[in-house]
KOLGUBA-491743 format. One record per residue: residue number from 1; residue in three letters; z, x, y of N, C-alpha, C in turn. Coordinates in nm, 3 decimals. Example, Ala and Ser with C-alpha at 12.3 -4.5 7.8 and 13.67 -1.06 7.14 Angstrom:
[rec 1, "ala", [0.780, 1.319, -0.569], [0.780, 1.230, -0.450], [0.780, 1.320, -0.330]]
[rec 2, "ser", [0.708, 1.285, -0.225], [0.714, 1.367, -0.106], [0.787, 1.290, 0.003]]
***
This chain:
[rec 1, "unk", [1.029, 0.907, -1.379], [1.030, 0.802, -1.280], [0.887, 0.752, -1.260]]
[rec 2, "unk", [0.865, 0.622, -1.279], [0.733, 0.562, -1.257], [0.717, 0.532, -1.107]]
[rec 3, "unk", [0.607, 0.577, -1.051], [0.582, 0.559, -0.908], [0.460, 0.470, -0.891]]
[rec 4, "unk", [0.471, 0.372, -0.802], [0.362, 0.278, -0.775], [0.323, 0.285, -0.628]]
[rec 5, "unk", [0.195, 0.261, -0.602], [0.147, 0.240, -0.466], [0.130, 0.090, -0.452]]
[rec 6, "unk", [0.205, 0.029, -0.360], [0.205, -0.117, -0.351], [0.223, -0.164, -0.208]]
[rec 7, "unk", [0.219, -0.295, -0.189], [0.232, -0.354, -0.056], [0.377, -0.391, -0.029]]
[rec 8, "unk", [0.421, -0.367, 0.094], [0.553, -0.408, 0.139], [0.531, -0.512, 0.248]]
[rec 9, "unk", [0.583, -0.632, 0.228], [0.559, -0.741, 0.324], [0.648, -0.724, 0.446]]
[rec 10, "unk", [0.587, -0.742, 0.563], [0.661, -0.734, 0.689], [0.609, -0.847, 0.777]]
[rec 11, "unk", [0.667, -0.863, 0.894], [0.622, -0.966, 0.987], [0.707, -1.091, 0.977]]
[rec 12, "unk", [0.671, -1.189, 1.059], [0.746, -1.313, 1.066], [0.701, -1.411, 0.957]]
[rec 13, "unk", [0.775, -1.521, 0.948], [0.739, -1.626, 0.854], [0.602, -1.682, 0.891]]
[rec 14, "unk", [0.515, -1.702, 0.793], [0.378, -1.751, 0.810], [0.289, -1.656, 0.891]]
[rec 15, "unk", [0.334, -1.533, 0.916], [0.254, -1.436, 0.992], [0.275, -1.297, 0.931]]
[rec 16, "unk", [0.232, -1.277, 0.805], [0.263, -1.151, 0.739], [0.165, -1.039, 0.773]]
[rec 17, "unk", [0.215, -0.917, 0.765], [0.129, -0.800, 0.754], [0.196, -0.710, 0.653]]
[rec 18, "unk", [0.122, -0.616, 0.600], [0.173, -0.537, 0.489], [0.160, -0.389, 0.517]]
[rec 19, "unk", [0.258, -0.312, 0.473], [0.249, -0.167, 0.474], [0.217, -0.123, 0.332]]
[rec 20, "unk", [0.130, -0.025, 0.321], [0.097, 0.030, 0.190], [0.191, 0.147, 0.167]]
[rec 21, "unk", [0.277, 0.135, 0.068], [0.382, 0.234, 0.046], [0.379, 0.288, -0.096]]
[rec 22, "unk", [0.439, 0.404, -0.113], [0.461, 0.464, -0.244], [0.609, 0.443, -0.274]]
[rec 23, "unk", [0.638, 0.377, -0.387], [0.777, 0.343, -0.419], [0.802, 0.356, -0.568]]
[rec 24, "unk", [0.929, 0.371, -0.602], [0.970, 0.369, -0.741], [0.942, 0.230, -0.796]]
[rec 25, "unk", [0.890, 0.221, -0.915], [0.852, 0.093, -0.974], [0.973, 0.001, -0.991]]
[rec 26, "unk", [1.092, 0.056, -1.002], [1.212, -0.025, -1.023], [1.270, -0.078, -0.893]]
[rec 27, "unk", [1.226, -0.028, -0.779], [1.278, -0.071, -0.649], [1.225, -0.210, -0.614]]
[rec 28, "unk", [1.301, -0.289, -0.537], [1.251, -0.420, -0.497], [1.129, -0.409, -0.404]]
[rec 29, "unk", [1.054, -0.519, -0.392], [0.929, -0.519, -0.316], [0.946, -0.464, -0.174]]
[rec 30, "unk", [1.049, -0.508, -0.104], [1.070, -0.465, 0.034], [1.183, -0.363, 0.044]]
[rec 31, "unk", [1.214, -0.298, -0.067], [1.323, -0.203, -0.070], [1.280, -0.063, -0.026]]
[rec 32, "unk", [1.357, 0.035, -0.068], [1.335, 0.173, -0.029], [1.201, 0.224, -0.081]]
[rec 33, "unk", [1.135, 0.301, 0.003], [1.007, 0.359, -0.039], [1.013, 0.511, -0.023]]
[rec 34, "unk", [0.923, 0.579, -0.091], [0.917, 0.724, -0.088], [0.831, 0.770, 0.029]]
[rec 35, "unk", [0.717, 0.704, 0.049], [0.622, 0.744, 0.154], [0.542, 0.622, 0.198]]
[rec 36, "unk", [0.501, 0.622, 0.325], [0.417, 0.516, 0.378], [0.279, 0.574, 0.404]]
[rec 37, "unk", [0.175, 0.513, 0.346], [0.042, 0.573, 0.358], [-0.058, 0.487, 0.435]]
[rec 38, "unk", [-0.018, 0.368, 0.481], [-0.111, 0.288, 0.558], [-0.059, 0.148, 0.581]]
[rec 39, "unk", [-0.146, 0.061, 0.636], [-0.111, -0.079, 0.655], [-0.232, -0.168, 0.638]]
[rec 40, "unk", [-0.203, -0.298, 0.618], [-0.305, -0.399, 0.592], [-0.263, -0.526, 0.664]]
[rec 41, "unk", [-0.349, -0.578, 0.751], [-0.317, -0.699, 0.827], [-0.426, -0.804, 0.801]]
[rec 42, "unk", [-0.400, -0.899, 0.710], [-0.501, -1.000, 0.678], [-0.511, -1.113, 0.780]]
[rec 43, "unk", [-0.417, -1.121, 0.876], [-0.417, -1.231, 0.972], [-0.515, -1.209, 1.086]]
[rec 44, "unk", [-0.557, -1.087, 1.109], [-0.652, -1.058, 1.216], [-0.794, -1.090, 1.169]]
[rec 45, "unk", [-0.884, -1.108, 1.264], [-1.024, -1.131, 1.231], [-1.108, -1.027, 1.301]]
[rec 46, "unk", [-1.172, -0.933, 1.237], [-1.175, -0.908, 1.093], [-1.044, -0.843, 1.045]]
[rec 47, "unk", [-1.024, -0.844, 0.915], [-0.904, -0.787, 0.853], [-0.890, -0.640, 0.891]]
[rec 48, "unk", [-0.767, -0.600, 0.927], [-0.740, -0.463, 0.968], [-0.681, -0.387, 0.850]]
[rec 49, "unk", [-0.746, -0.277, 0.813], [-0.698, -0.190, 0.705], [-0.699, -0.048, 0.757]]
[rec 50, "unk", [-0.587, 0.022, 0.745], [-0.578, 0.162, 0.786], [-0.503, 0.236, 0.675]]
[rec 51, "unk", [-0.571, 0.332, 0.612], [-0.511, 0.407, 0.502], [-0.535, 0.555, 0.525]]
[rec 52, "unk", [-0.430, 0.636, 0.506], [-0.443, 0.781, 0.512], [-0.500, 0.826, 0.377]]
[rec 53, "unk", [-0.629, 0.855, 0.373], [-0.698, 0.886, 0.248], [-0.642, 1.011, 0.180]]
[rec 54, "unk", [-0.605, 1.112, 0.259], [-0.552, 1.235, 0.200], [-0.421, 1.208, 0.125]]
[rec 55, "unk", [-0.331, 1.132, 0.188], [-0.204, 1.101, 0.123], [-0.227, 1.016, -0.002]]
[rec 56, "unk", [-0.317, 0.919, 0.006], [-0.344, 0.831, -0.108], [-0.398, 0.912, -0.226]]
[rec 57, "unk", [-0.496, 0.998, -0.202], [-0.552, 1.080, -0.309], [-0.447, 1.176, -0.365]]
[rec 58, "unk", [-0.362, 1.230, -0.278], [-0.256, 1.321, -0.322], [-0.159, 1.249, -0.416]]
[rec 59, "unk", [-0.116, 1.127, -0.379], [-0.022, 1.054, -0.463], [-0.086, 1.011, -0.594]]
[rec 60, "unk", [-0.213, 0.970, -0.590], [-0.281, 0.932, -0.715], [-0.296, 1.053, -0.805]]
[rec 61, "unk", [-0.320, 1.170, -0.746], [-0.328, 1.294, -0.822], [-0.196, 1.332, -0.886]]
[rec 62, "unk", [-0.086, 1.292, -0.822], [0.047, 1.319, -0.877], [0.088, 1.218, -0.983]]
[rec 63, "unk", [0.007, 1.112, -1.002], [0.036, 1.016, -1.108], [0.081, 0.880, -1.061]]
[rec 64, "unk", [0.081, 0.852, -0.932], [0.120, 0.720, -0.883], [0.013, 0.618, -0.920]]
[rec 65, "unk", [0.056, 0.502, -0.966], [-0.035, 0.397, -1.009], [-0.045, 0.289, -0.902]]
[rec 66, "unk", [-0.165, 0.263, -0.847], [-0.178, 0.154, -0.750], [-0.174, 0.017, -0.819]]
[rec 67, "unk", [-0.115, -0.081, -0.752], [-0.116, -0.217, -0.805], [-0.258, -0.272, -0.790]]
[rec 68, "unk", [-0.283, -0.389, -0.848], [-0.417, -0.447, -0.844], [-0.463, -0.474, -0.701]]
[rec 69, "unk", [-0.374, -0.527, -0.617], [-0.412, -0.558, -0.478], [-0.440, -0.431, -0.400]]
[rec 70, "unk", [-0.360, -0.329, -0.419], [-0.382, -0.202, -0.349], [-0.507, -0.134, -0.402]]
[rec 71, "unk", [-0.532, -0.146, -0.531], [-0.654, -0.087, -0.590], [-0.778, -0.147, -0.524]]
[rec 72, "unk", [-0.777, -0.278, -0.499], [-0.888, -0.343, -0.432], [-0.906, -0.293, -0.289]]
[rec 73, "unk", [-0.795, -0.274, -0.219], [-0.800, -0.223, -0.081], [-0.855, -0.081, -0.080]]
[rec 74, "unk", [-0.809, 0.003, -0.172], [-0.855, 0.142, -0.176], [-1.003, 0.150, -0.212]]
[rec 75, "unk", [-1.049, 0.061, -0.300], [-1.191, 0.059, -0.334], [-1.275, 0.016, -0.214]]
[rec 76, "unk", [-1.225, -0.081, -0.139], [-1.295, -0.130, -0.021], [-1.308, -0.021, 0.086]]
[rec 77, "unk", [-1.206, 0.066, 0.094], [-1.206, 0.175, 0.189], [-1.281, 0.298, 0.138]]
[rec 78, "unk", [-1.321, 0.297, 0.011], [-1.396, 0.408, -0.045], [-1.311, 0.526, -0.091]]
[rec 79, "unk", [-1.183, 0.501, -0.114], [-1.092, 0.609, -0.156], [-1.095, 0.623, -0.307]]
[rec 80, "unk", [-1.109, 0.512, -0.380], [-1.119, 0.518, -0.526], [-1.263, 0.512, -0.570]]
***
């Protein structure tokens, strides 16, 4: 089973925020997830990012692949 760390879109129309989740690569974007490791809110000023670093490192150690957008967020937070 391929596991990805990716963004799940939430919030109202034109007012999104995202949860950073670990999900099966075959699951839909807003579908079932395995674990929730943080959130990202680009609508606030400054941008709000909260990530559980221990969970993120644990999942990456288990072989989960972050998407490009999540990889950028993790680098910005100093986790990667």
